[in-house]
N, C-alpha and C positions, 0 to 999 in steps of 0.2 A: 076469134078475131086475133090476128097476128100482132104481137107487140113489137113496136118500132125499136130499133137498135139504140137510138139515142136515149129513149126512156128506160131501157134496161141498163144501159151504162150508168145513167144517173142514179138508178136504184142501188147498183152494186157500189158505186163510189160513196153514196150516202151510208150504206151499211158499213163499209170499211171505215169511214170517218167516225161513226158511232163506236165501233170496236176499238179504235185507236184512242179515242178520247176518254172512254170509260175509265181506264186505269189512271188517267190524269186526275180525275175527280177524286180518287181515293189515294192520292200520293202520300198523304200523311200516314195512313194505315200501312200501305206498302212499305214505306221507308222503315218503319219500326219492325216490320216482319223480316225485312231483308237484312237488318243488323244483326247477323247471326254471330255466335261466338268466334267463328273463323274470321269474319269480317272485322270484328272488334279487335281480335289479336293482331291482324295485320296493321290495323290503324294504329295500335299502340306501339308496335315493335318497328315499323318502317323508318320512323325518323332516326333511329339509332343504328340502322344498317348503312354501311358505307361501301363504295365501290373502290377497289384497289387495282391500279394498273402500273405497269413499269417495264423496263427492258432489262434483259439479262444476257449474258454470253453463254453460248452453248457450243459444244463441238461441231465443226462443220460437217457437212454430208460426206458420206463415204467417197473416197476418191480424191478429196481435197488435200492440200499440202499437209504434212505432219504438223500437228499442233494448231491447225488453223480453227478459227472460231467464227461464229456468226451471231448476229443480234436477233432476238426474238421478243415479241411483245407478249407479256404475260398479263393475266387478269384474274381477279378473284374477289372475294367479298370479306368484309370484317364487320364487327359489331362493337359499338362503344359500350364499355363496361364501367367506365368512371367519367363523370362529368368534366374532369380536367384533361380529357383527350386521350385516355388509354383505350386501345382498340385490341380486341382478341381476333385472331385469325389463324389460319393454318401456316405452319412454317414454310412449307414448299411454295406458298404463294409469294412470299417475300425473300426467300433465300436467294442470294446472289443478285438481287435486283439493284441496278445502279442508283435509281431514284424512285422512291416509293411514293406514288401519287394517290391521294385519297380524295374522293369526291362525296360530299354529303348529299342527302336527299334534296336539300334546297339548292344544290349546285355549287356550294362554296367548295374550293379546292385548297388542299394543303399538301405539304411535303411531310412524310412521316419518317421516323427513325426507329429501328428495332431496339427495344429496351430489355427484352428477355425472349428466350426461346428454348424449346426442348425438341430436339430432332426426333427423339425416340417416340414421343407421342404426337409429333407433327403439329405442335402448337407454338404460337408466338404472340407477344404483345408488342404493338407498336405504338408510338406516341406522336400526336400532332399538337401544335401550339395554337389553340383555338379558344382560349379563355377557360373559364371554370364552370360553364353552365350548359354543356352539351347534353342533348337527350341521351338517356341510357336505356338499356334493356334490363328487364328484370330477370335475373338468372334463376332458373328453377332447379329442382332436384330430380334425379333419375331413379331414386330409390322406390318410389311408388308408381311407376309407370306400369300400364297394363297392355298386353297384347290386344290390337284392335283399336286402341285409342286413335283419335284423329290427330294428325300432325301437319304442319305446314313448313314450307322452306321458302326463304326470301333470299335472292341473290342476284348476281351480275351474270346470269346465264347467257352464254354466247355473247357477251357484251351488252345485252339488254338489261339495263339496270332495274333493280327492284322487281325482278320477275318473281311471281308468287305461284307455287305449285302445292298441291294438296294430296295427302295419302293418309295411311294408317301406319301404326306400329306393327310391323310384320312379325317381329320376334325380338327377344331380349337376350342379352348374354352371348352374343355371337363372337367367335374367334376367327380371325381372318389371316391367312398366311399370304403376304404380299410378294415376298421374295424368299430366297433360301436364308437370308439373314434378317429379314424384317417381318414382324407380324404385329397385329393388333388385337388386344384381348377385351372381352366384355363390351362388345359394341351393340348399339341399338340398330336393328334392321328396319328400314322403311321402304315403302313402295312409292313415296313422293318422288317425282322426277328430279333427279339431280344431274346437272349438265356442266360442261366446262365453264368456268366462271363462278359457280356456286360455292367452290371451296372456300371455307373460312366463315361462311355465313350461318345464321340461325336456321 
């Protein structure tokens, strides 16, 4: 006996509905299993991660008038290290920026000032006036890291705020020669995706 198409369609639809509803009945169990250490780390760190944007003047394109400059929009990431509004980032993110604009995870916006920097290590501390109770990140130590451990990066990748990527520690104690006069020593290598805008983030 040939099965009618409407009956077959109803059976397929019913089966699909059962498959889709089955996980919903066990939502409590699934939620606890899905709260992995990676998810928990992102949940704890994200409120302290900020987006940094601003404009700076750079030399104009070749062929322009001597000394001509053009304005470019820069972006990066920072992390609150003190509840009074002190934020750690990379120096190249804020160097030469006319006005440093900081956006918190909850969309609050502030103007920041550079309070300390070290061009050699490419680090800077900026300050926003946002009270004394900002969420902060817990700074760890690199002395006991192991190759192969899981790592995450949170940042303003390509301007998409609080983008999270995951990887591992590929190797420790890497020395990198950037230019003839600039090098970085004792770095941690990771394969977590790092994109323009991630600079300065955790």
